[in-house]
C-alpha positions in Angstrom: -11.2 21.4 123.6 -10.0 21.1 120.2 -13.0 20.1 117.8 -13.6 19.1 114.5 -16.8 20.8 113.4 -17.7 19.7 110.1 -19.6 22.3 108.6 -21.1 21.6 105.3 -23.0 25.0 104.4 -26.4 23.4 102.7 -26.5 20.0 104.0 -26.2 21.6 107.5 -24.0 18.4 108.6 -21.8 19.4 111.8 -19.6 16.5 112.7 -18.0 18.0 116.5 -14.6 16.5 117.4 -14.6 15.6 120.9 -17.8 13.4 121.7 -17.8 11.1 124.0 -17.9 8.5 121.8 -19.1 9.9 118.3 -19.7 13.3 117.0 -22.7 15.1 118.1 -25.5 16.0 115.7 -26.5 20.1 115.8 -29.3 20.9 114.0 -29.1 24.8 113.5 -32.1 27.2 111.6 -30.9 29.7 109.1 -30.0 33.0 110.1 -27.7 35.7 110.0 -26.8 35.4 113.7 -26.2 32.2 115.4 -29.2 30.0 117.0 -29.1 28.2 120.5 -27.9 24.1 118.6 -30.5 21.6 119.6 -27.6 18.9 120.7 -28.5 15.0 119.8 -25.5 12.5 121.1 -26.3 9.3 119.2 -24.7 6.5 119.8 -22.3 4.6 117.5 -23.5 4.2 113.4 -23.1 0.6 113.2 -26.0 0.2 115.8 -27.9 2.4 114.4 -31.1 2.8 112.0 -30.7 4.3 108.6 -29.7 7.9 107.9 -33.0 9.2 107.5 -34.4 8.3 110.8 -33.8 11.4 113.1 -32.5 9.2 115.9 -29.6 8.7 114.3 -26.1 10.2 114.5 -25.9 10.2 110.5 -25.6 13.8 109.4 -29.2 15.5 108.2 -30.8 17.4 105.5 -31.2 21.0 107.4 -30.9 24.4 106.9 -27.7 26.4 106.2 -25.8 25.9 110.4 -24.3 29.1 111.8 -24.0 27.1 115.3 -20.2 26.9 116.4 -19.5 24.4 119.3 -17.5 27.7 121.2 -17.2 31.2 121.5 -13.8 31.5 119.6 -12.0 28.7 117.4 -9.0 27.2 119.2 -5.8 29.3 120.1 -3.6 29.7 117.2 0.2 28.8 118.5 2.6 30.6 117.3 4.3 28.9 113.8 6.6 26.1 114.7 9.5 24.8 112.0 8.4 21.5 110.7 10.8 18.6 110.2 12.3 18.9 106.7 10.1 18.5 103.4 10.3 15.7 101.4 12.1 15.7 97.8 8.8 16.3 95.9 8.5 13.9 92.4 5.6 14.8 90.7 4.2 13.6 87.2 1.4 14.8 85.0 -1.3 12.1 84.4 -2.0 11.8 80.5 -5.9 11.4 80.8 -6.8 15.3 82.7 -3.3 16.4 82.5 -3.4 16.5 86.7 0.1 16.6 88.2 0.9 13.9 90.8 3.4 14.1 93.4 5.0 11.0 95.0 4.2 9.4 98.3 6.4 6.6 99.2 6.2 3.5 100.7 6.9 2.8 104.4 5.1 3.7 107.7 3.4 6.5 109.4 1.7 7.2 112.4 -2.2 7.8 112.2 -4.4 9.5 114.5 -4.9 12.6 116.6 -1.3 13.1 118.1 -2.0 15.8 120.4 -4.5 19.0 121.0 -7.7 17.1 121.8 -9.9 15.9 119.0 -12.8 13.0 119.0 -12.8 9.7 119.8 -12.9 8.6 116.1 -9.8 10.1 115.4 -8.2 7.6 118.3 -6.1 5.3 118.7 -3.4 6.4 117.4 -1.5 3.4 115.1 1.0 2.9 112.7 0.2 2.1 109.4 2.2 0.5 106.7 1.3 2.2 102.8 2.5 0.9 99.8 3.6 3.9 97.5 1.5 5.7 95.5 1.0 9.1 93.5 -1.9 11.5 94.7 -3.2 14.6 92.6 -1.3 17.3 93.3 -4.3 19.8 94.4 -8.4 18.9 93.9 -9.9 17.9 90.6 -11.1 21.4 88.9 -14.5 22.2 86.6 -12.3 22.4 83.9 -10.5 19.0 84.0 -14.1 17.5 85.3 -16.2 19.2 82.2 -13.3 17.1 79.7 -14.6 13.7 82.2 -18.2 14.9 81.5 -17.8 15.5 77.3 -16.1 12.0 77.0 -18.1 9.6 78.9 -21.7 11.6 79.2 -21.0 11.1 82.8 -24.0 13.8 84.5 -22.8 17.2 85.4 -22.3 18.7 88.9 -25.5 19.8 90.2 -28.6 18.5 92.6 -27.0 20.4 95.5 -30.0 21.1 98.2 -29.3 24.7 97.9 -26.8 27.4 95.8 -25.2 26.2 92.8 -21.7 24.8 91.7 -19.2 26.7 90.6 -19.0 24.1 87.4 -21.1 26.6 84.6 -18.6 29.7 85.7 -16.0 30.3 83.0 -14.2 32.3 85.7 -13.8 29.6 87.9 -12.7 26.7 85.7 -9.9 25.9 87.8 -11.5 26.1 90.9 -12.4 22.4 92.5 -15.4 20.9 90.9 -18.1 20.5 93.5 -21.7 19.2 93.8 -20.8 15.5 92.7 -21.1 12.5 94.8 -19.1 10.0 96.1 -19.8 7.5 93.0 -19.1 10.9 90.8 -15.7 11.1 92.3 -15.1 7.5 92.0 -16.4 7.1 88.5 -13.9 10.4 87.5 -11.0 8.8 89.4 -11.7 5.7 87.3 -11.6 7.4 84.2 -8.4 9.0 84.6 -6.7 5.7 85.8 -7.2 5.9 89.5 -9.6 6.0 92.4 -9.9 7.8 95.0 -7.7 7.5 97.9 -8.1 5.9 100.8 -8.3 7.3 104.4 -4.8 6.4 105.5 -3.4 7.2 102.4 -4.9 10.9 102.4 -3.6 11.7 106.1 -0.2 10.1 104.8 -0.2 12.5 102.2 -1.4 15.5 104.3 0.7 14.9 107.1 3.6 12.7 106.5 6.0 10.9 108.7 6.7 13.8 111.3 2.8 14.0 112.9 2.3 16.9 111.7 -1.2 18.5 113.0 -1.7 20.4 109.6 0.1 20.1 106.5 2.9 22.7 107.1 3.2 21.5 110.3 2.2 22.2 113.7 1.1 26.1 114.3 -2.2 26.9 112.8 -1.6 29.6 110.1 -4.5 31.2 108.2 -2.5 32.2 105.2 -1.5 29.1 104.1 -5.3 27.7 104.2 -8.9 28.7 102.9 -11.0 28.8 106.2 -13.9 30.8 107.1 -11.7 33.7 108.0 -12.5 38.0 107.9 -13.6 37.1 104.3 -16.3 34.2 105.2 -19.8 36.0 104.9 -20.9 33.1 108.5 -20.9 34.2 112.1 -18.3 31.7 112.8 -16.0 33.6 111.4 -12.3 33.8 112.3 -11.8 37.8 112.2 -8.0 37.4 112.7 -7.2 35.8 109.3 -7.4 36.4 105.9 -6.9 34.0 103.1 -8.2 36.2 100.2 -11.6 34.4 99.5 -15.0 34.5 100.5 -15.9 31.3 99.0 -13.5 28.8 96.9 -10.2 29.6 95.7 -9.0 28.6 92.7 -6.9 25.3 93.2 -3.0 25.6 94.1 -3.5 29.2 95.6 -1.9 28.0 98.5 1.9 27.1 97.9 3.1 27.5 101.7 0.7 25.5 102.9 1.8 22.2 100.9 2.3 18.9 102.5 5.5 17.1 103.1 5.0 15.5 99.6 4.1 18.8 98.1 0.5 18.0 97.9 -1.5 20.9 98.0 -4.9 22.0 99.3 -5.2 19.1 102.0 -6.3 21.9 104.3 -9.4 23.7 103.5 -10.7 25.1 100.2 -13.1 22.2 99.9 -13.8 18.6 101.8 -12.8 16.0 99.8 -14.4 12.6 99.0 -12.2 9.5 100.4 -12.8 5.6 99.7 -13.6 4.0 103.1 -16.7 3.3 104.6 -17.2 5.5 108.0 -17.3 3.8 111.3 -16.7 5.6 114.8 -14.4 2.8 115.7 -12.7 2.5 112.5 -9.3 3.0 113.7 -9.9 0.0 116.7 -10.7 -2.4 113.6 -8.0 -1.2 111.3 -5.2 -3.6 109.7 -2.0 -2.3 110.3 -1.0 -2.7 106.3 -2.8 -0.6 103.8 -6.0 -0.1 105.1 -9.3 -0.1 103.3 -12.0 0.9 106.0 -14.9 -1.2 106.7 -16.4 -3.9 104.0 -19.9 -1.5 104.2 -21.9 1.0 105.8 -24.1 4.0 105.1 -21.3 7.0 105.7 -18.8 7.9 103.2 -15.6 9.8 105.3 -14.5 13.0 104.2 -11.5 15.0 104.9 -9.5 18.1 104.8 -12.1 21.0 105.8 -13.6 23.7 103.5 -13.9 26.9 103.1 -16.7 27.5 105.4 -15.3 25.9 108.1 -13.1 26.2 111.1 -9.4 26.3 111.7 -9.9 22.8 113.4 -11.7 21.3 110.3 -8.1 21.5 108.4 -6.2 19.3 111.0 -4.7 16.3 109.3 -6.5 14.0 111.6 -9.8 15.6 111.8 -12.5 13.0 110.2 -15.6 13.8 108.7 -19.0 11.7 106.8 -21.7 11.8 104.9 -24.6 9.8 102.8 -22.4 9.1 99.5 -25.3 10.4 97.3 -25.0 13.8 98.9 -23.7 16.8 97.0 -22.9 20.0 98.2 -21.1 23.0 97.0 -17.9 22.4 100.0 -17.4 19.1 98.6 -15.3 17.8 96.2 -12.2 15.4 95.5 -8.8 14.3 94.4 -7.5 10.7 92.9 -5.0 8.4 93.6 -3.0 6.3 91.4 -2.1 2.6 94.0 1.0 0.5 93.9 3.5 2.5 92.0 6.9 2.4 92.6 8.8 4.7 95.0 10.3 7.4 93.6 
């Protein structure tokens, strides 16, 4: 069974796609080798106490995870040729010089099409979106520094362990991390936009031809920064080599571009999106410009990270975390909505 495992290195959050109702929570111990996980089957978040109560399905702040739900990752099919890629239209945002790519108005199919996944990725449904522009890459340390200097907003930090790359000049072009949901939204507002909705993010990643990964149907480890042979964790996929042990400079995998030319939609760092998370989100979703629930305890993240499995990189994989949490594997990108189709 395909499983989407959300592996936050320091917050020890694992969201496993494929559970009976909502993703399992797996608590692990800090160790070089894997330890046996303690699995708790949760109920739907909407019916549970606050996330600080250990009886809920909310991710907990435990040591770094080393467990993986299966002995080996799902089989990697031979890459197939996807449908022709749409013509890429770009522009440069004046506030932070971010290149954005255009996603035209229209319909797409949202949710897991094939290959397993979790119940929270279903039902598969048609969504209609207005046109929008989305950042071509994740926001970088250099861009975020300009925001901090212009507004006095707090610098990235406060991760439970580890250090952000923000202060490392050699990593100015890496994605900014150790930012909360509010930090990310504040940046996007300063830049003239907002965080993408889940639906906007997924359409920008998969296009209209129902891609499992941004580049097509078959997994290709050379097109994504994930936990491969360079990764220090025991779950690493020894058959892949993306060239980086941790984060990579944004845009390092042009062959992994989405149909609209968006880069790093798979791997590198998880990305905050605007929606509150609920496992039942797709059963409650509106068909036109959905924005998710009106409230909740967790915000949704998308895209996988450098410490995650290949399955995290699927366009349909969903994960969640309390919006005030900050981690070295969480970043973001922005959208400017309601722009005319190019």
